[in-house]
N, C-alpha and C positions, 0 to 999 in steps of 0.2 A: 504494499499500501505506499502511496499509490503508483499505478501502472498509466502510462502516457501514451499515445499512438500521436505520432504526426506525419500527416499526408501532406505532401509537398509536391512541387515539379524535382525532377532530378537534381541534384546537388552538383555543385560545379568539383567536388572530391571528397574523399571518405573523410580526409582531416576538417569539412565543413561540415559534416555531418557529427562528428566526435566534438568539434567543439557546441555545436546545437546542442546535443543532448547534454554535453556538461554543464553548458548554461541554464535550462531547464532543472538539469536536478538541482543545483545551487539555489534557484528562485523558490524550488519545492523544498528545501529544507528549510530555507527562510522562512517561509511563512506558513510550512505547517509543523514546524518543530521537528519531522522524520528523520531521521539518521540516512546519510547515503546508500548503505543497505537495503533499504526499505522502499528503495526507487528504482521504478524500470521503465525505461523508455524503448520503444521503436519505430523506424522512420520508414512509413512506406515512401514510394517513389513513384508517382503518377503521371505519366506524358502529358503533356499541355494538351493534345489533342484528346484526351480520354478524361482529362478532370471535369468535366461538366457531365458527362455521362456518368462516370464510375464516383467522383466525388458529390460534387454540388447538387446534383437530383437525386442521388438514393440518400447522402448521410446529412445533408446541411439544409435543403428545403423541409425534406419531412421532421425537423428537428428543431426548426429555428427559434420557438419557444423556450428550449431546453440550452440554448445558446448563451453563454455568457460575454461572449465577442462575435458578434456577426460582423460577416463581410460586408464589404463595401463594393462590391460589383455585381 
């Protein structure tokens, strides 16, 4: 606890994904008080041409009322 799944366009590098997961972990630890060992993060890369169909239409639109941060597109 907690487990985070990040869906994003393909990263520029493996280092970018490592840095992103490290920064997310730091924020989670700071806000929740949970230790590093309690945090898990998965990054799912979705190509731009599949984003609307696979992520926006299936995961964002049906859950708009549950999103704490809504997209602006």
